[in-house]
PyMOL Python script that loads the backbone (N, CA, C, O; Angstrom):
from pymol import cmd

cmd.read_pdbstr("""\
ATOM      1  N   MET A   1    -112.606-293.259-169.907  1.00  0.00           N
ATOM      2  CA  MET A   1    -113.825-292.489-169.853  1.00  0.00           C
ATOM      3  C   MET A   1    -113.984-291.926-168.438  1.00  0.00           C
ATOM      4  O   MET A   1    -113.883-292.662-167.456  1.00  0.00           O
ATOM      5  N   SER A   2    -114.228-290.645-168.346  1.00  0.00           N
ATOM      6  CA  SER A   2    -114.375-290.037-167.031  1.00  0.00           C
ATOM      7  C   SER A   2    -115.750-290.353-166.448  1.00  0.00           C
ATOM      8  O   SER A   2    -116.681-290.719-167.166  1.00  0.00           O
ATOM      9  N   LYS A   3    -115.851-290.203-165.147  1.00  0.00           N
ATOM     10  CA  LYS A   3    -117.110-290.511-164.460  1.00  0.00           C
ATOM     11  C   LYS A   3    -118.210-289.549-164.881  1.00  0.00           C
ATOM     12  O   LYS A   3    -119.363-289.949-165.038  1.00  0.00           O
ATOM     13  N   LEU A   4    -117.853-288.280-165.065  1.00  0.00           N
ATOM     14  CA  LEU A   4    -118.868-287.299-165.465  1.00  0.00           C
ATOM     15  C   LEU A   4    -119.382-287.581-166.875  1.00  0.00           C
ATOM     16  O   LEU A   4    -120.562-287.381-167.162  1.00  0.00           O
ATOM     17  N   LYS A   5    -118.511-288.036-167.735  1.00  0.00           N
ATOM     18  CA  LYS A   5    -118.937-288.362-169.093  1.00  0.00           C
ATOM     19  C   LYS A   5    -119.879-289.570-169.079  1.00  0.00           C
ATOM     20  O   LYS A   5    -120.859-289.607-169.823  1.00  0.00           O
ATOM     21  N   ALA A   6    -119.583-290.544-168.240  1.00  0.00           N
ATOM     22  CA  ALA A   6    -120.447-291.728-168.130  1.00  0.00           C
ATOM     23  C   ALA A   6    -121.816-291.334-167.581  1.00  0.00           C
ATOM     24  O   ALA A   6    -122.837-291.833-168.054  1.00  0.00           O
ATOM     25  N   LEU A   7    -121.847-290.443-166.588  1.00  0.00           N
ATOM     26  CA  LEU A   7    -123.124-289.979-166.047  1.00  0.00           C
ATOM     27  C   LEU A   7    -123.905-289.192-167.096  1.00  0.00           C
ATOM     28  O   LEU A   7    -125.129-289.297-167.173  1.00  0.00           O
ATOM     29  N   GLY A   8    -123.195-288.405-167.901  1.00  0.00           N
ATOM     30  CA  GLY A   8    -123.851-287.666-168.977  1.00  0.00           C
ATOM     31  C   GLY A   8    -124.447-288.592-170.019  1.00  0.00           C
ATOM     32  O   GLY A   8    -125.551-288.351-170.507  1.00  0.00           O
ATOM     33  N   GLU A   9    -123.735-289.636-170.360  1.00  0.00           N
ATOM     34  CA  GLU A   9    -124.263-290.599-171.321  1.00  0.00           C
ATOM     35  C   GLU A   9    -125.469-291.348-170.756  1.00  0.00           C
ATOM     36  O   GLU A   9    -126.427-291.627-171.477  1.00  0.00           O
ATOM     37  N   LEU A  10    -125.417-291.673-169.458  1.00  0.00           N
ATOM     38  CA  LEU A  10    -126.566-292.327-168.821  1.00  0.00           C
ATOM     39  C   LEU A  10    -127.779-291.405-168.848  1.00  0.00           C
ATOM     40  O   LEU A  10    -128.890-291.845-169.142  1.00  0.00           O
ATOM     41  N   TRP A  11    -127.567-290.119-168.540  1.00  0.00           N
ATOM     42  CA  TRP A  11    -128.674-289.168-168.573  1.00  0.00           C
ATOM     43  C   TRP A  11    -129.239-289.029-169.981  1.00  0.00           C
ATOM     44  O   TRP A  11    -130.457-288.987-170.154  1.00  0.00           O
ATOM     45  N   ASN A  12    -128.367-288.958-170.997  1.00  0.00           N
ATOM     46  CA  ASN A  12    -128.841-288.861-172.386  1.00  0.00           C
ATOM     47  C   ASN A  12    -129.627-290.106-172.782  1.00  0.00           C
ATOM     48  O   ASN A  12    -130.635-290.002-173.481  1.00  0.00           O
ATOM     49  N   PHE A  13    -129.183-291.271-172.349  1.00  0.00           N
ATOM     50  CA  PHE A  13    -129.913-292.506-172.639  1.00  0.00           C
ATOM     51  C   PHE A  13    -131.309-292.459-172.043  1.00  0.00           C
ATOM     52  O   PHE A  13    -132.291-292.791-172.706  1.00  0.00           O
ATOM     53  N   MET A  14    -131.390-292.039-170.769  1.00  0.00           N
ATOM     54  CA  MET A  14    -132.699-291.989-170.112  1.00  0.00           C
ATOM     55  C   MET A  14    -133.598-290.934-170.745  1.00  0.00           C
ATOM     56  O   MET A  14    -134.812-291.120-170.828  1.00  0.00           O
ATOM     57  N   LYS A  15    -133.011-289.832-171.190  1.00  0.00           N
ATOM     58  CA  LYS A  15    -133.797-288.759-171.784  1.00  0.00           C
ATOM     59  C   LYS A  15    -134.325-289.152-173.159  1.00  0.00           C
ATOM     60  O   LYS A  15    -135.490-288.906-173.472  1.00  0.00           O
ATOM     61  N   VAL A  16    -133.476-289.759-173.977  1.00  0.00           N
ATOM     62  CA  VAL A  16    -133.880-290.118-175.338  1.00  0.00           C
ATOM     63  C   VAL A  16    -134.862-291.278-175.337  1.00  0.00           C
ATOM     64  O   VAL A  16    -135.838-291.260-176.086  1.00  0.00           O
ATOM     65  N   ARG A  17    -134.620-292.274-174.515  1.00  0.00           N
ATOM     66  CA  ARG A  17    -135.453-293.474-174.500  1.00  0.00           C
ATOM     67  C   ARG A  17    -136.622-293.390-173.518  1.00  0.00           C
ATOM     68  O   ARG A  17    -137.373-294.353-173.362  1.00  0.00           O
ATOM     69  N   LYS A  18    -136.778-292.244-172.858  1.00  0.00           N
ATOM     70  CA  LYS A  18    -137.868-292.021-171.888  1.00  0.00           C
ATOM     71  C   LYS A  18    -137.836-293.053-170.772  1.00  0.00           C
ATOM     72  O   LYS A  18    -138.868-293.622-170.416  1.00  0.00           O
ATOM     73  N   ARG A  19    -136.679-293.289-170.233  1.00  0.00           N
ATOM     74  CA  ARG A  19    -136.496-294.267-169.155  1.00  0.00           C
ATOM     75  C   ARG A  19    -136.282-293.557-167.817  1.00  0.00           C
ATOM     76  O   ARG A  19    -135.335-293.870-167.095  1.00  0.00           O
ATOM     77  N   PHE A  20    -137.149-292.614-167.488  1.00  0.00           N
ATOM     78  CA  PHE A  20    -136.981-291.850-166.265  1.00  0.00           C
ATOM     79  C   PHE A  20    -137.247-292.679-165.017  1.00  0.00           C
ATOM     80  O   PHE A  20    -136.893-292.255-163.917  1.00  0.00           O
ATOM     81  N   TRP A  21    -137.855-293.837-165.156  1.00  0.00           N
ATOM     82  CA  TRP A  21    -138.071-294.717-164.008  1.00  0.00           C
ATOM     83  C   TRP A  21    -136.751-295.279-163.494  1.00  0.00           C
ATOM     84  O   TRP A  21    -136.704-295.816-162.387  1.00  0.00           O
ATOM     85  N   LEU A  22    -135.679-295.166-164.275  1.00  0.00           N
ATOM     86  CA  LEU A  22    -134.365-295.635-163.828  1.00  0.00           C
ATOM     87  C   LEU A  22    -133.720-294.669-162.824  1.00  0.00           C
ATOM     88  O   LEU A  22    -132.812-295.054-162.088  1.00  0.00           O
ATOM     89  N   THR A  23    -134.188-293.423-162.796  1.00  0.00           N
ATOM     90  CA  THR A  23    -133.572-292.412-161.942  1.00  0.00           C
ATOM     91  C   THR A  23    -133.584-292.798-160.463  1.00  0.00           C
ATOM     92  O   THR A  23    -132.539-292.706-159.819  1.00  0.00           O
ATOM     93  N   PRO A  24    -134.720-293.226-159.888  1.00  0.00           N
ATOM     94  CA  PRO A  24    -134.668-293.619-158.461  1.00  0.00           C
ATOM     95  C   PRO A  24    -133.747-294.805-158.203  1.00  0.00           C
ATOM     96  O   PRO A  24    -133.095-294.863-157.160  1.00  0.00           O
ATOM     97  N   ILE A  25    -133.685-295.739-159.123  1.00  0.00           N
ATOM     98  CA  ILE A  25    -132.810-296.906-158.948  1.00  0.00           C
ATOM     99  C   ILE A  25    -131.357-296.468-158.918  1.00  0.00           C
ATOM    100  O   ILE A  25    -130.588-296.916-158.068  1.00  0.00           O
ATOM    101  N   VAL A  26    -130.979-295.600-159.836  1.00  0.00           N
ATOM    102  CA  VAL A  26    -129.598-295.106-159.900  1.00  0.00           C
ATOM    103  C   VAL A  26    -129.268-294.312-158.643  1.00  0.00           C
ATOM    104  O   VAL A  26    -128.177-294.462-158.092  1.00  0.00           O
ATOM    105  N   LEU A  27    -130.179-293.479-158.183  1.00  0.00           N
ATOM    106  CA  LEU A  27    -129.931-292.690-156.976  1.00  0.00           C
ATOM    107  C   LEU A  27    -129.759-293.574-155.744  1.00  0.00           C
ATOM    108  O   LEU A  27    -128.871-293.326-154.929  1.00  0.00           O
ATOM    109  N   VAL A  28    -130.587-294.591-155.600  1.00  0.00           N
ATOM    110  CA  VAL A  28    -130.463-295.498-154.455  1.00  0.00           C
ATOM    111  C   VAL A  28    -129.138-296.247-154.507  1.00  0.00           C
ATOM    112  O   VAL A  28    -128.481-296.415-153.480  1.00  0.00           O
ATOM    113  N   LEU A  29    -128.742-296.698-155.689  1.00  0.00           N
ATOM    114  CA  LEU A  29    -127.454-297.387-155.804  1.00  0.00           C
ATOM    115  C   LEU A  29    -126.296-296.466-155.438  1.00  0.00           C
ATOM    116  O   LEU A  29    -125.351-296.893-154.775  1.00  0.00           O
ATOM    117  N   LEU A  30    -126.363-295.214-155.863  1.00  0.00           N
ATOM    118  CA  LEU A  30    -125.313-294.258-155.518  1.00  0.00           C
ATOM    119  C   LEU A  30    -125.273-293.996-154.013  1.00  0.00           C
ATOM    120  O   LEU A  30    -124.195-293.930-153.423  1.00  0.00           O
ATOM    121  N   LEU A  31    -126.436-293.847-153.397  1.00  0.00           N
ATOM    122  CA  LEU A  31    -126.471-293.606-151.952  1.00  0.00           C
ATOM    123  C   LEU A  31    -125.946-294.799-151.162  1.00  0.00           C
ATOM    124  O   LEU A  31    -125.239-294.617-150.171  1.00  0.00           O
ATOM    125  N   VAL A  32    -126.276-296.004-151.579  1.00  0.00           N
ATOM    126  CA  VAL A  32    -125.764-297.197-150.900  1.00  0.00           C
ATOM    127  C   VAL A  32    -124.253-297.295-151.082  1.00  0.00           C
ATOM    128  O   VAL A  32    -123.541-297.661-150.147  1.00  0.00           O
ATOM    129  N   GLY A  33    -123.763-296.975-152.263  1.00  0.00           N
ATOM    130  CA  GLY A  33    -122.327-296.987-152.501  1.00  0.00           C
ATOM    131  C   GLY A  33    -121.596-295.981-151.635  1.00  0.00           C
ATOM    132  O   GLY A  33    -120.533-296.278-151.089  1.00  0.00           O
ATOM    133  N   ILE A  34    -122.167-294.789-151.508  1.00  0.00           N
ATOM    134  CA  ILE A  34    -121.556-293.770-150.658  1.00  0.00           C
ATOM    135  C   ILE A  34    -121.579-294.208-149.201  1.00  0.00           C
ATOM    136  O   ILE A  34    -120.605-294.005-148.477  1.00  0.00           O
ATOM    137  N   LEU A  35    -122.681-294.805-148.769  1.00  0.00           N
ATOM    138  CA  LEU A  35    -122.781-295.300-147.391  1.00  0.00           C
ATOM    139  C   LEU A  35    -121.734-296.365-147.110  1.00  0.00           C
ATOM    140  O   LEU A  35    -121.146-296.378-146.028  1.00  0.00           O
ATOM    141  N   VAL A  36    -121.494-297.246-148.051  1.00  0.00           N
ATOM    142  CA  VAL A  36    -120.484-298.302-147.861  1.00  0.00           C
ATOM    143  C   VAL A  36    -119.095-297.695-147.743  1.00  0.00           C
ATOM    144  O   VAL A  36    -118.315-298.100-146.881  1.00  0.00           O
ATOM    145  N   VAL A  37    -118.778-296.736-148.590  1.00  0.00           N
ATOM    146  CA  VAL A  37    -117.455-296.112-148.545  1.00  0.00           C
ATOM    147  C   VAL A  37    -117.265-295.349-147.242  1.00  0.00           C
ATOM    148  O   VAL A  37    -116.210-295.443-146.615  1.00  0.00           O
ATOM    149  N   VAL A  38    -118.273-294.599-146.833  1.00  0.00           N
ATOM    150  CA  VAL A  38    -118.158-293.820-145.600  1.00  0.00           C
ATOM    151  C   VAL A  38    -118.073-294.736-144.389  1.00  0.00           C
ATOM    152  O   VAL A  38    -117.332-294.453-143.448  1.00  0.00           O
ATOM    153  N   SER A  39    -118.817-295.822-144.405  1.00  0.00           N
ATOM    154  CA  SER A  39    -118.818-296.708-143.240  1.00  0.00           C
ATOM    155  C   SER A  39    -117.492-297.445-143.070  1.00  0.00           C
ATOM    156  O   SER A  39    -117.164-297.868-141.962  1.00  0.00           O
ATOM    157  N   GLN A  40    -116.741-297.602-144.126  1.00  0.00           N
ATOM    158  CA  GLN A  40    -115.460-298.301-144.011  1.00  0.00           C
ATOM    159  C   GLN A  40    -114.345-297.383-143.511  1.00  0.00           C
ATOM    160  O   GLN A  40    -113.354-297.855-142.954  1.00  0.00           O
ATOM    161  N   THR A  41    -114.504-296.094-143.707  1.00  0.00           N
ATOM    162  CA  THR A  41    -113.388-295.198-143.424  1.00  0.00           C
ATOM    163  C   THR A  41    -113.653-294.235-142.284  1.00  0.00           C
ATOM    164  O   THR A  41    -112.891-293.284-142.108  1.00  0.00           O
ATOM    165  N   SER A  42    -114.702-294.441-141.505  1.00  0.00           N
ATOM    166  CA  SER A  42    -114.986-293.475-140.455  1.00  0.00           C
ATOM    167  C   SER A  42    -115.190-294.156-139.108  1.00  0.00           C
ATOM    168  O   SER A  42    -115.277-295.380-139.010  1.00  0.00           O
ATOM    169  N   ALA A  43    -115.265-293.329-138.082  1.00  0.00           N
ATOM    170  CA  ALA A  43    -115.507-293.839-136.736  1.00  0.00           C
ATOM    171  C   ALA A  43    -116.973-294.148-136.514  1.00  0.00           C
ATOM    172  O   ALA A  43    -117.343-294.682-135.468  1.00  0.00           O
ATOM    173  N   VAL A  44    -117.810-293.821-137.479  1.00  0.00           N
ATOM    174  CA  VAL A  44    -119.249-294.043-137.364  1.00  0.00           C
ATOM    175  C   VAL A  44    -119.611-295.457-137.819  1.00  0.00           C
ATOM    176  O   VAL A  44    -120.773-295.854-137.722  1.00  0.00           O
ATOM    177  N   ALA A  45    -118.659-296.205-138.303  1.00  0.00           N
ATOM    178  CA  ALA A  45    -118.913-297.532-138.881  1.00  0.00           C
ATOM    179  C   ALA A  45    -119.681-298.468-137.943  1.00  0.00           C
ATOM    180  O   ALA A  45    -120.623-299.111-138.405  1.00  0.00           O
ATOM    181  N   PRO A  46    -119.344-298.582-136.673  1.00  0.00           N
ATOM    182  CA  PRO A  46    -120.120-299.500-135.817  1.00  0.00           C
ATOM    183  C   PRO A  46    -121.599-299.137-135.720  1.00  0.00           C
ATOM    184  O   PRO A  46    -122.450-300.015-135.577  1.00  0.00           O
ATOM    185  N   PHE A  47    -121.901-297.853-135.798  1.00  0.00           N
ATOM    186  CA  PHE A  47    -123.298-297.423-135.705  1.00  0.00           C
ATOM    187  C   PHE A  47    -124.041-297.685-136.997  1.00  0.00           C
ATOM    188  O   PHE A  47    -125.233-297.990-136.973  1.00  0.00           O
ATOM    189  N   ILE A  48    -123.353-297.570-138.135  1.00  0.00           N
ATOM    190  CA  ILE A  48    -124.001-297.837-139.423  1.00  0.00           C
ATOM    191  C   ILE A  48    -124.264-299.343-139.567  1.00  0.00           C
ATOM    192  O   ILE A  48    -125.298-299.744-140.102  1.00  0.00           O
ATOM    193  N   TYR A  49    -123.345-300.159-139.098  1.00  0.00           N
ATOM    194  CA  TYR A  49    -123.516-301.610-139.217  1.00  0.00           C
ATOM    195  C   TYR A  49    -124.694-302.114-138.401  1.00  0.00           C
ATOM    196  O   TYR A  49    -125.278-303.145-138.734  1.00  0.00           O
ATOM    197  N   THR A  50    -125.053-301.402-137.334  1.00  0.00           N
ATOM    198  CA  THR A  50    -126.204-301.830-136.551  1.00  0.00           C
ATOM    199  C   THR A  50    -127.512-301.606-137.297  1.00  0.00           C
ATOM    200  O   THR A  50    -128.527-302.206-136.945  1.00  0.00           O
ATOM    201  N   LEU A  51    -127.509-300.769-138.306  1.00  0.00           N
ATOM    202  CA  LEU A  51    -128.711-300.553-139.111  1.00  0.00           C
ATOM    203  C   LEU A  51    -129.041-301.767-139.950  1.00  0.00           C
ATOM    204  O   LEU A  51    -130.207-302.009-140.264  1.00  0.00           O
ATOM    205  N   PHE A  52    -128.039-302.525-140.313  1.00  0.00           N
ATOM    206  CA  PHE A  52    -128.270-303.673-141.183  1.00  0.00           C
ATOM    207  C   PHE A  52    -128.283-304.951-140.358  1.00  0.00           C
ATOM    208  O   PHE A  52    -128.463-306.038-140.907  1.00  0.00           O
TER     209      PHE A  52
END
""", "prot")
cmd.dss("prot")
cmd.show_as("cartoon", "prot")
cmd.util.cbc("prot")
cmd.orient("prot")
C-alpha cells in the first residue's frame, strides 16, 4: 500500500465518520516525525536537541 493511498483512506475515514478532531493530532505527529528525521541527518542537530 502506498503512502498516498493510506493518507487518502485516513482522510476518507475522518470525513465519513466526522472525526475532524483527529486532524491536529495527525499533523503534530507528522511534524514531529519530520523533525526527528531532519535532526538526525543535518548539521542543525545539536541546536534541535537543545530544544528538548
